[in-house]
N, C-alpha and C positions, 0 to 999 in steps of 0.2 A: 228667548232669555235676553239677547242683546237689545231687542226692541222694548223689552220690559224695563231694562235698566235705564235706556235713554229716556223712556217716557217718565220714569220716577225722578230722574235728574232734572228734567224740565219742570216736572211739578213742584220740585223743592225750591226753584228760584223765588216764586212769590212768598213762599213759606218763609224763607230766610230774611227777605226784605221786610215782611211783617214782624218777625222777632227782633230784628235790629232796630226797627223804629220804636217798638214798645220798650226795649231795653234802654234806648237812648233817652225816651220821655221819662221813664222811671228814674234814671240816673240824674238828670237835671232837676227833677222835682224834689230831689232829697235836700233838705235844709242845709245850708252851709255854702259850698261851693269852693272853687280854687282860690278865690281872693278873700275867703273868710278871715284868714289870719291878718291880711292887710287892714281890712275894714275895722278890726278891733285895736288897730294900733294908732294912737292919736298923732303920732308923728308923720303918718301917711296922709297926704292931701287929697282932696276929692279929684283934682285934675290928674294926679298920679294914678288914682284908681281908674279913671275914664280912659287914661292912656294904656293902661294894663288891659283893660277890657277889650279896647280895639284891637291891641296887639295880638290877644288870644282869640279874637273873634266872638267874644261873649256879648257883644253889643248887638248882635243880629238876631232877628227873630229865631224862634226854636226850629221851625221847619227849614228855614234857609241854612242854619248851621248843620242840620242833618243832611240836607241835599248836598251841601259842600262836602261834608265828611264822606258820604256815599260815593260821590262823584271821584273823589281822590283814592278811595278805596278800590274802586272798579280799575283805575289806572295803576293800581300797585303802589300807591302811597298811603301807608297806614297812619301818617301824621307824626308828630313830635310830641313827646312827653312835656307837660306843663312844668314839671319839677326839675328834671334832668336835662331837657332841651335835646335829648337824644332821640333817634328814629324808633318808633314804637316796634316795627318788625325786628329790628336789631336787638332790642331789649328781650323781646319774647324768644328769639332765636337763641339767645345766650342761656336762657333758663330751661328751654324745653327739653334739652338732652338730659338735665339733671332730673327733672320730673319723669321723664320717660325711664330712666334707670331705676329711680325709687318705685314707682307704681308698676313697672314692669316685673321687677323682682317680687313685689308684693302680691301681684296677681299670680304669678306662677306658684309661689309658695302657697298662697290660699287654695288654688285649685288642686295642688298636690295633695293638701291636706283634706280639703272638703269632699272632693270626689269620692276617695275610698271610704270616708266616714258616711256620706250620703247612701252609697251603695249597699255597704254593710248593714247600715240601720234599716234599710228597706228589706233586704234579705232576712235579717233576724229581727223582724217587726216585734215590738213589745218585749224584747230581751233586756237583760240588765245593761248591756252595752247601749241599746237603743235608748233607753230611759236616761242613762248617764249623759249620753251625748246631747240628749234633748234639753236637759237641764243646763248643761255648760253652754249649749249654743244660744239659749235665751239669755243666759248670763252675759256672755260675751257681746251679743248684738244689743243688749240694753245698756251697756256701759257707755257713759260720755267719753268720747275720744280724747278730749283734752284731760280729763281726769285720768284715764288710763295711761296715756303718755307720761303724765307727771308722775304717776305711781311707778311706772317702770323705770323712769328716770332716777327717782328717789332710791329704788332698791339697787339697780344695776349699776348706776353710775356714782351716786353719792355713797351709798353703803358699802356695795361690794367692789366698786371702781373696776368693773370688768369692761364696761363700754364707755365711750365718751358721751358727755350730755347732749351735745348738739354740734352742728356743723356738718361738713361733707368729707373732709380730709384734715390731716395734721398741717397746720399752718407753719411754714418754714421748713418743713422736712423735705428733703430731696430723695425720694423713694422711687425705685423702678422694679418692674418685674413683679414677682411674687409679693415683695414687700408692699409695693403699692396696692396690689390687689387685696391683700389682707387688711390693710390700712382702711381702704374704701368698705370692706365688709363689716369692720368694726363699727364704723359710722352708720352703715345701713341696718345694723342689727335692731335697734330699738325702734326706729320708725316703721320698719317692715314688720316687726313683731306686733306693734300697736294695730297696724291696718289688718294684719292676719287674724288677730284675736276678734277684731269687731266684724270682719266679713266672713270668717268661715263658717260660723253658725248659720247665717243666712243661706249662703250657697248650699251647705249640707242639707238643711232642712227642705229647701226647694228642691233638690235633686231626689231627695228621699219620697217627698210626695209625688213627684212626677214618675218616679220609678215604680211606686206602689200602684198607681193608676194602670200601667203598662203590665205588670206582673200578672194581674188577674184577667187579662185578655184571653180570648179563646187560642189565638195562635202560640201564645207562651204555654198554655196548658198542653197544646198539641206537642210542643217541643218537649216538655216533660214527659208526656205519654210515649214519645219515640225512644225514651231512655237516654237522652243526651245528658252529658255531665252538667252539673250545676254551673260551672264557669262558662260553658258554651252557651247555654241558655241565657245567662245574664248578659254576657257580653256581646253575642251575635244577634240575639233577638229583643231583648228587653231594653238593655242600656241604649242602643242606637236610637231607638223611638223616644225614650225617655229624655234624651238630650235635646230634642226639637225645642220645647219650651225653655229648657235651661240655657240654650244658646241665645235666646232673646234676653235673658237676665244679664249674661255675661256681656253681651253686645252693648247693652245700655250702660254698663259700668266702664266699657273700654275708652270713652272719652276722657275719663279721669287719667288715663295714661299720659295725656297731653296737657289737661288743664289742672292736674295735680289735686292734692288733698289740702285744703286751706289750713285747717286746724293742725294737722300733723306737721306740715311744713313750717307753720309758725312756731309751734311747741319745740321743735328740734332744730330751729334755725336752719333748715334745709333751703338752699338757694334755688328754689323751683318756681314754676308758674303760680302755684297757689300762694306762696308768700308774697310774690310780686303783686298778685291781685290784691292781697290784704293791705300791703304798704300803699298801692295806689288808691284804694278806697279810703284809707285814712287821710290821704292828701287830696281827695277829690281830683285825681288825675284822669279826666275823661277819655282822652285818647288811648291810654294803655288799658283802661277799664273796657272800653269798647273793643279794643283789639282781642283782649282775652276772652270776652263773652261771645264775640263773633266767632272765634275759632272753636269755642265749646259748642255753640249751636250748630256750626257746620259739622263737627264731628258726631254729634248726636244723630244727626240726619244720615250721614253717611254710614254710621254703625248699625242704624236700623234697616237700611238698604243691604248692608253686608248680611244681616241676620236673615232677611228674606231670601237672598241668594243661597245661603247655607241651607235653608228649609229644603230646597230642591235637591240638594245633594244628600241630606240626611234621610229625607222621605221621598222614594220614587213616586209616589202617588201625586206629589205636588207638581203641576205643570204651569209654566208662565206662557201665556200667549196673548 
């Protein structure tokens, strides 16, 4: 197992280098650029633009700029924002805890709702509950995230005034203990509900399909023939094997715990990585964009490796040599 993990880690290095190069080339090919606002200003002289380009390193060839960025990244220097002139790593570290809070709570709530629905729909296939959950699942998964977020905001914030429309905490309030926790939960409610409605249907349907494939296997029929209780057959024999492909889906979504949901964080003004990425994209802030995208690529790679390792735990037939 250890040799397999080490080999996968070494194989991922050229993959990450290729991803960062492609992302860098795509970013700089987008029309506009960090100096677009200055170029449209008639008061800015050409020599001023040339000085700014040299100061930001934009006068260098593309591959030279990428090599400079990569060399600094390897040394632990993620660069400085073009807009705020603050270290990129400092800006990301400030936002990542907020994103982990939002996405972590949303993932836990989604799994807590989706797993029982998926299991029960598979066990009671083609029942009224199964048909109802199938319809609701497709409805929730097909909803545009921004539209659902605005609809929930209109209903629960504007009309009913149960929850705040945006932000992360009550500005100016000095709350401690349970009051601070309840205040944070009030601000979490709507963005978490939005993410849960959109994701629950996908997870539930995927687990249902995976569990249906397992339920009809011979070893499950043997467990039924032994007279085991339904709960024992489902949990001990069927569900554990059905979770193997389900783990892959969850692992591929785990990078969002750190990279955030751009639309949801923007709609609800949640100060996370997703909103930082969106604001930086509007300003062509290349160092911040590269920092966020590099972290996203790294997390996708590590989460895939984690999923492969979990396979060996869930299925004893899988061996890594």
